[in-house]
C-alpha positions in Angstrom: 6.6 7.8 -23.4 4.3 7.8 -20.4 2.6 4.8 -18.7 -0.7 5.6 -20.6 1.3 5.2 -23.9 2.7 1.9 -22.8 -0.9 0.6 -22.1 -2.3 2.0 -25.1 0.6 0.1 -27.2 0.3 -3.1 -25.4 -3.5 -2.9 -26.3 -2.9 -2.3 -29.9 -0.5 -5.2 -29.9 -2.5 -7.6 -28.2 -5.9 -6.9 -29.7 -5.0 -5.7 -33.0 -6.9 -2.2 -32.6 -6.1 1.0 -33.9 -6.7 4.1 -31.6 -9.4 6.3 -32.8 -8.6 9.9 -33.5 -10.4 12.9 -31.8 -12.2 15.1 -34.0 -11.9 18.0 -31.5 -8.4 17.9 -30.2 -5.4 17.4 -32.5 -3.1 16.9 -29.5 -3.4 16.5 -25.8 -4.2 19.6 -23.8 -1.1 18.7 -21.6 1.0 19.1 -24.4 0.1 23.1 -24.9 2.4 24.5 -27.8 4.7 21.7 -27.4 5.7 22.0 -23.8 4.3 20.0 -20.9 4.8 21.4 -17.4 4.0 19.9 -13.9 1.0 22.3 -12.2 3.3 23.4 -9.5 4.4 27.0 -9.7 4.1 28.4 -6.0 6.3 25.8 -4.4 9.9 24.7 -5.8 9.6 21.0 -6.2 12.9 20.5 -3.9 11.0 22.0 -1.0 8.5 19.0 -1.3 11.2 16.4 -0.4 12.4 18.7 2.4 9.0 18.7 4.0 9.0 14.8 3.8 12.3 14.8 5.6 11.3 17.1 8.3 7.5 16.0 9.0 7.7 12.4 10.6 4.0 11.7 10.0 4.0 12.3 6.4 7.0 10.2 5.8 5.6 7.3 8.0 2.5 7.3 5.8 4.4 7.4 2.6 6.8 4.7 3.6 4.1 2.6 4.8 2.0 2.6 1.8 5.2 1.8 -0.4 6.3 -1.1 1.8 2.5 -2.6 1.3 2.8 -2.0 -2.3 6.1 -3.8 -3.0 7.1 -5.4 0.3 5.3 -8.9 -0.1 6.7 -9.0 -3.8 5.2 -10.6 -6.9 6.0 -13.6 -9.2 5.0 -14.5 -12.9 2.5 -16.7 -13.8 1.1 -18.2 -17.3 -1.9 -16.4 -18.7 -3.1 -20.1 -19.5 -3.1 -21.9 -16.4 -2.6 -25.2 -18.0 0.7 -23.9 -19.5 3.9 -24.5 -17.4 6.4 -21.7 -17.1 9.3 -21.5 -19.1 12.4 -22.4 -16.9 14.6 -20.0 -19.0 12.3 -17.1 -18.8 11.8 -17.7 -14.9 15.8 -17.8 -14.4 16.2 -14.5 -16.6 13.8 -12.7 -15.0 14.7 -13.8 -11.3 18.5 -12.9 -12.0 17.5 -9.6 -13.4 15.3 -8.7 -10.1 18.3 -9.9 -7.9 20.9 -7.9 -10.0 19.0 -4.8 -10.0 17.5 -4.8 -6.6 14.2 -4.1 -8.5 11.7 -4.2 -5.4 13.8 -1.6 -3.5 13.8 0.9 -6.7 10.3 0.3 -7.1 9.8 1.2 -3.6 11.7 4.5 -4.0 9.9 5.3 -7.2 6.6 4.7 -5.5 7.6 7.3 -2.7 8.7 9.5 -5.5 5.0 9.4 -6.9 3.8 10.3 -3.6 6.2 13.1 -2.9 6.4 14.7 -6.4 3.5 13.2 -8.1 5.7 11.5 -10.5 8.3 8.7 -10.7 11.0 8.2 -13.2 12.9 5.2 -14.0 15.7 5.3 -16.6 16.7 2.1 -18.4 20.1 1.1 -18.9 21.0 -1.0 -21.7 24.1 -2.6 -23.0 25.5 -0.1 -25.7 28.5 2.1 -26.1 29.6 4.6 -23.4 29.3 7.6 -26.1 25.8 7.1 -26.6 23.7 9.7 -24.7 20.3 9.8 -23.0 19.4 12.0 -26.0 19.4 9.3 -28.3 16.7 6.8 -28.6 16.9 3.6 -26.8 18.9 0.9 -28.5 17.4 -2.6 -29.2 20.2 -4.2 -26.9 19.8 -5.9 -23.6 18.4 -4.2 -20.7 21.0 -4.8 -17.9 19.5 -2.2 -15.0 17.3 0.5 -14.3 17.7 3.6 -12.0 15.5 5.9 -10.1 15.7 9.3 -11.0 15.1 12.5 -8.8 11.8 13.9 -9.9 12.3 17.1 -7.9 14.3 18.1 -11.2 12.1 16.4 -13.8 8.8 18.4 -14.4 8.8 19.3 -18.0 8.5 18.0 -21.5 9.3 20.0 -24.5 10.6 19.6 -28.0 14.1 20.8 -29.2 12.3 22.8 -32.0 9.0 23.4 -33.8 10.2 20.9 -36.2 11.1 18.2 -33.7 8.1 16.0 -33.1 9.5 14.3 -30.2 8.9 15.7 -26.5 11.9 14.9 -24.3 11.7 14.9 -20.7 13.9 17.7 -19.4 16.1 17.4 -16.4 17.0 20.6 -14.6 20.2 20.1 -12.4 21.3 22.4 -10.1 21.8 26.1 -10.5 24.9 26.8 -12.5 25.4 30.7 -12.2 21.9 32.4 -13.2 20.9 29.6 -15.4 19.5 26.1 -15.0 21.3 23.4 -16.8 19.0 21.4 -19.3 19.4 17.7 -20.2 17.1 16.4 -22.9 16.0 12.9 -22.2 14.7 10.7 -24.8 11.2 9.2 -23.9 12.1 5.8 -24.9 14.7 5.7 -22.2 12.6 7.0 -19.6 9.5 5.2 -17.8 7.1 7.9 -16.4 4.8 6.6 -13.7 1.9 8.4 -12.2 -0.5 7.4 -9.7 -2.9 10.1 -9.3 -3.7 12.9 -12.0 -6.2 15.1 -13.2 -7.3 14.2 -16.9 -5.9 16.3 -19.2 -2.6 16.3 -17.6 0.4 14.2 -18.0 2.3 14.9 -14.8 0.9 13.8 -11.5 -0.6 15.2 -8.4 1.8 15.5 -5.4 0.2 14.4 -2.0 2.8 16.7 -0.5 1.9 19.9 -2.6 -1.8 18.9 -2.0 -1.2 18.9 2.0 1.4 21.8 1.8 -0.3 24.2 4.4 -1.5 21.3 6.6 2.0 19.9 6.9 3.5 23.3 7.5 1.2 23.9 10.2 2.0 20.6 11.7 5.6 21.3 11.6 5.0 24.8 13.3 2.8 23.3 15.9 5.7 20.6 16.6 8.1 23.6 17.0 5.8 25.8 19.3 4.5 22.8 21.4 8.4 22.2 22.2 9.1 25.8 22.9 6.3 26.2 25.2 6.9 22.9 26.9 10.3 24.3 27.7 9.4 27.8 28.6 6.7 26.7 31.0 8.8 23.9 32.5 11.8 25.7 33.1 10.3 29.0 34.5 11.5 32.4 34.9 13.7 33.6 37.8 13.2 37.4 39.1 16.2 38.8 41.0 15.7 42.2 42.8 18.8 43.9 44.1 18.3 46.9 46.5 20.6 49.8 46.8 22.4 49.1 43.8 23.4 51.3 40.8 23.0 50.5 37.3 26.5 49.5 36.9 26.1 46.6 39.3 22.9 45.4 37.6 24.8 45.4 34.4 27.5 43.1 36.1 24.6 40.7 37.3 23.3 40.8 33.6 26.7 39.9 32.4 27.1 37.0 34.9 24.0 35.8 33.8 24.3 35.9 30.1 28.1 34.1 30.6 25.8 31.2 32.4 23.5 31.0 29.4 20.5 31.1 32.0 18.5 33.5 29.8 15.5 32.7 32.2 17.0 34.8 35.0 16.4 38.7 35.1 17.9 41.5 37.3 16.8 44.9 38.2 16.7 47.3 41.0 13.5 48.1 43.3 12.4 50.8 41.1 11.7 48.3 38.1 8.5 45.9 38.5 8.9 42.7 36.5 5.9 40.7 36.2 5.4 37.1 34.1 1.8 36.2 33.5 1.3 32.5 33.8 0.5 30.8 30.6 -3.0 29.0 30.4 -2.3 25.2 29.6 -4.3 23.7 26.7 -5.0 20.3 25.3 -3.6 20.1 21.7 -5.4 16.9 20.9 -8.1 18.4 18.8 -5.5 20.3 16.8 -3.5 17.0 16.5 -6.6 15.1 15.4 -7.1 17.6 12.7 -3.6 17.3 11.4 -3.9 13.4 11.6 -7.2 13.1 9.6 -5.7 15.3 6.8 -2.1 13.6 6.8 -3.9 10.2 6.5 -5.9 11.2 3.8 -3.2 12.5 1.7 -1.8 9.1 1.5 -5.2 7.3 1.3 -4.3 5.6 4.6 -6.4 4.6 7.7 -6.0 6.9 10.5 -5.5 4.2 12.9 -2.6 2.7 11.1 -1.1 6.4 10.9 -1.3 7.1 14.6 -1.0 3.4 15.7 -4.3 3.3 17.6 -5.8 -0.3 17.8 -8.4 -1.0 15.2 -10.9 -2.2 18.0 -11.0 1.4 19.3 -12.2 2.9 16.2 -15.7 2.4 14.6 -15.6 1.1 11.0 -11.8 0.8 11.3 -11.9 -2.8 9.7 -13.8 -1.5 6.6 -11.5 1.1 6.2 -8.4 -1.4 6.5 -10.2 -3.3 3.7 -10.6 -0.4 1.4 -6.9 0.5 1.9 -5.7 -3.0 1.0 -8.1 -3.0 -2.2 -6.7 0.4 -3.2 -3.3 -0.9 -2.9 -4.0 -3.9 -5.0 -5.9 -1.8 -7.6 -2.4 0.4 -7.8 -0.6 -2.8 -8.3 -2.6 -4.4 -10.9 -3.5 -1.3 -12.9 0.0 0.6 -12.8 2.8 -1.5 -11.9 1.8 -4.7 -13.4 2.0 -2.6 -16.7 5.3 -1.2 -16.1 6.7 -4.6 -14.8 5.6 -6.5 -18.0 7.1 -3.7 -20.0 10.4 -4.1 -18.1 10.3 -7.8 -18.6 9.7 -7.6 -22.2 12.8 -5.5 -22.9 14.7 -8.0 -20.7 13.6 -11.2 -22.5 13.5 -9.8 -26.1 17.2 -9.7 -26.8 17.4 -13.0 -25.5 14.6 -14.7 -27.9 12.0 -14.6 -25.4 8.9 -12.7 -25.0 6.6 -11.9 -21.9 3.3 -12.0 -23.9 2.0 -15.5 -22.6 2.5 -14.5 -18.9 1.3 -12.0 -16.3 2.1 -10.3 -12.9 1.0 -12.1 -9.6 1.2 -10.0 -6.8 1.6 -11.7 -3.4 -0.5 -11.1 -0.4 -0.1 -7.9 1.5 1.4 -8.2 5.0 -0.6 -7.1 7.9 0.9 -7.8 11.3 1.8 -10.9 13.1 -1.5 -11.1 15.1 -3.7 -10.7 12.0 -1.8 -13.2 10.1 -2.1 -15.8 12.8 -5.8 -15.2 13.1 -6.1 -15.3 9.3 -4.0 -18.6 9.0 -6.1 -20.2 11.7 -9.3 -19.3 10.4 -8.3 -20.5 6.7 -7.0 -23.8 8.3 -10.1 -24.4 10.1 -12.3 -23.7 7.0 -10.1 -25.8 4.7 -10.2 -28.8 7.2 -13.9 -28.6 7.1 -14.0 -28.9 3.6 -11.4 -31.6 3.2 -12.9 -33.7 5.5 -16.3 -33.6 3.7 -14.7 -34.3 0.4 -15.2 -30.8 -1.0 -11.5 -30.0 -1.9 -8.6 -31.9 -2.4 -5.2 -31.4 -1.0 -3.8 -28.7 -3.6 -7.1 -26.7 -2.9 -6.7 -27.1 1.0 -3.0 -25.6 0.5 -4.4 -22.7 -1.7 -7.1 -21.9 0.9 -4.6 -21.9 3.8 -2.2 -19.6 1.6 -4.7 -17.2 0.0 -8.1 -17.8 1.4 -11.4 -18.4 -0.4 -11.3 -15.0 -2.2 -8.9 -12.6 -3.3 -9.1 -8.9 -2.5 -11.2 -8.1 -5.6 -13.7 -10.6 -4.6 -12.8 -13.5 -7.1 -12.9 -17.1 -6.0 -9.5 -18.6 -6.1 -10.8 -22.2 -6.7 -10.7 -23.3 -10.2 -14.6 -24.6 -9.9 -16.2 -28.1 -9.4 -13.9 -30.9 -9.4 -14.3 -33.1 -12.2 -14.1 -37.1 -11.1 -13.1 -39.3 -14.1 -15.4 -42.0 -15.2 -12.6 -44.6 -14.7 -12.1 -43.6 -11.1 -14.2 -46.1 -9.0 -15.7 -44.5 -5.9 -13.9 -45.0 -2.9 -16.4 -46.8 -0.3 -15.0 -46.4 3.2 -14.9 -49.7 5.2 -17.1 -50.3 8.1 -14.9 -49.6 11.1 -14.4 -52.6 13.5 -16.3 -52.1 17.0 -13.6 -51.6 19.7 -13.1 -54.5 22.1 -15.0 -54.5 25.4 -14.3 -56.2 28.6 -17.1 -58.4 30.2 -18.4 -55.5 32.5 -18.7 -53.3 29.9 -20.4 -55.7 27.8 -22.9 -56.4 30.6 -23.7 -52.6 30.8 -24.0 -52.2 27.1 -26.7 -55.0 26.9 -28.5 -53.4 30.1 -28.5 -50.1 28.2 -29.8 -51.5 25.1 -32.4 -53.3 27.0 -33.5 -50.3 28.8 -33.7 -48.3 25.4 -35.7 -51.2 24.2 -38.2 -51.2 26.9 -38.6 -47.5 26.8 -39.2 -47.3 23.3 -41.9 -50.0 23.7 -43.4 -48.1 26.8 -43.5 -44.8 24.5 -45.4 -46.7 21.7 -47.9 -47.6 24.2 -48.2 -44.4 25.6 -48.6 -42.8 22.2 -51.4 -45.4 21.3 -53.6 -44.7 24.5 -53.1 -40.9 23.5 -54.3 -41.4 20.1 -57.2 -43.7 21.4 -58.4 -41.0 23.8 -58.3 -38.2 21.1 -60.3 -40.2 18.6 -63.1 -40.9 21.3 -63.1 -37.2 22.3 -63.3 -36.0 18.6 -66.2 -38.6 18.1 -67.9 -37.2 21.1 -67.5 -33.4 20.5 -67.0 -33.4 16.8 -64.3 -31.4 14.9 
């Protein structure tokens, strides 16, 4: 059962809706004649993992994206904010998260979706040891999850034409001339896909999409190094006069023994010449690689290459879009997965996750940005709390989360309602500070000067108005 099926079944249970049947298609295109394959035929899936281990930039991009997805962690909250969290449900979920190291496993599965296009989790229940992965999942306690190697899972098929169940096929390492196939029951597997083409059940691999650009990048790294080594080490030319070929062979043997391959020997009858290489700047080639590799992971280029955002036009906008994309993946894909897992954990113990939802913690940026954000939020909250617009709880919420989340929704509940029984608090008039005798005299003098200036200003305005009225009477409007 894929992630789409979980979302569909959840919607049916929640809203009591039946899924409409298509008049055109009796089954999904992806299923074909009872077999579903990942659309990768020209590159072995094992090769995709080897590329990630060999190319540092795509490895950095994939690991960075998945650290951002899961590094901040998540929590649970009631769908009805007026209802408290059941302490038993909170304890059971916290224990499961800790015992299974679920954050790390989700990060590994997220990397799998980038590398192979698909991530697979095996659900491990309390059950007899003789039960196999081919059998349906039992209604017992879910005790662990395990991330499977998606390099060997790229097919679904039925055991025979009469079997309605499509099993995930795990093809193990070659044994002789054939691959060993293990049929995995779909109720024991959770299949996660982040990117896919409509009509396909298996996902799109970022590494497969960028196979040629990544291969070119690895070749460039190799030949850059060879060029630098050859140009930097140089070539020594030894000309030996009046010797026979036997002596030259002896020199060549000595050269080979010293492992100095950049040394050649010959007589005066042979002319050796080396053309100096033309030094080139690989920046334009590298920029081409950077742009494409960043695009594969939907990652801003300045994060991939480590360039400061201020040096790139529009990089701040790109960073905001990147975080919104991460948040969208969290809420639309992994929230559904976690809710499904937690339901399996709670149900055998008499609880349900129906009244709760996943709340993702803010994405970590970097120390300087975090400090700047916290300072700005604190100043904004202080301004509002000083004017009575928010209370202390809302101030803490603004300092922690800001005014809006990444989707643009306000984090504040709305205007604060004041109970009629509450009497308004009228601030007391502050007592004037005590002054010395000299300060009191200065104060009185300044007050008199102000009074005299006000009277003189009033007199000047009166005289000016009188002159204006006389001029108006004389010359008209």
